[in-house]
C-alpha positions as CSV (number, residue, x, y, z in Angstrom):
1,M,228.0,-29.0,103.4
2,A,224.6,-27.7,103.1
3,R,225.0,-28.2,99.0
4,G,225.9,-31.6,99.4
5,R,222.3,-32.2,101.1
6,F,220.7,-29.9,98.5
7,F,222.2,-31.8,95.9
8,F,221.3,-35.1,97.6
9,G,217.8,-34.1,97.8
10,F,217.2,-33.0,94.3
11,L,218.7,-36.3,93.0
12,L,216.4,-38.3,95.7
13,S,213.6,-36.6,94.7
14,I,214.1,-37.1,90.7
15,A,214.7,-40.8,91.1
16,S,211.8,-41.0,93.4
17,T,209.3,-39.5,90.4
18,L,211.0,-41.6,87.8
19,G,210.5,-44.9,89.8
20,I,207.2,-43.9,90.3
21,T,206.4,-43.2,86.9
22,W,207.8,-46.5,85.9
23,L,205.7,-48.6,88.3
24,L,202.7,-46.9,86.9
25,R,203.3,-47.5,83.4
26,Q,204.1,-51.2,84.4
27,I,200.5,-51.4,86.2
28,R,198.9,-49.9,83.3
29,R,200.1,-52.2,80.6
30,Q,198.5,-55.3,82.2
31,S,195.3,-56.5,80.9
32,R,192.6,-57.7,83.5
33,V,189.0,-58.4,83.6
34,E,186.9,-57.6,86.1
35,L,184.0,-60.2,86.9
36,Y,181.1,-58.8,88.8
37,F,178.5,-61.3,90.6
38,D,175.3,-60.8,91.6
39,D,176.0,-60.8,95.3
40,G,177.8,-57.5,94.7
41,S,181.4,-59.4,94.8
42,M,183.9,-58.7,92.3
43,L,186.9,-61.0,91.0
44,A,189.4,-59.2,89.1
45,I,191.9,-61.5,86.9
46,N,195.1,-60.2,85.0
47,N,196.5,-61.7,82.1
48,K,199.7,-63.4,84.0
49,S,197.5,-65.7,86.2
50,S,196.6,-68.7,84.4
51,E,195.7,-69.9,80.7
52,L,191.9,-69.2,81.5
53,S,192.3,-65.8,82.5
54,Q,194.8,-65.2,79.4
55,K,191.7,-66.3,77.2
56,L,189.4,-64.4,79.3
57,T,191.5,-60.9,79.0
58,A,191.7,-61.7,74.8
59,M,187.9,-62.1,74.6
60,G,187.7,-58.7,76.7
61,D,190.1,-57.0,74.3
62,E,188.1,-58.4,71.4
63,L,185.0,-56.9,72.8
64,V,186.2,-53.4,73.5
65,K,187.9,-53.3,70.3
66,K,184.6,-54.3,68.6
67,A,182.7,-51.7,70.8
68,L,184.8,-48.7,69.4
């Protein structure tokens, strides 16, 4: 009985680790642009929001490539 619980816990911990790793990779792949305004507010736009956001993220990617 204790052996089965240990095995179940071990599998659960491995599945959790793999799930968290997958989620973090999905989040990291998203491109986004953060716009900062004079009043201190910030607007984050990802590339899946709209056509305008796709253009903004493409422009941001070009700027980063030129800077490197």
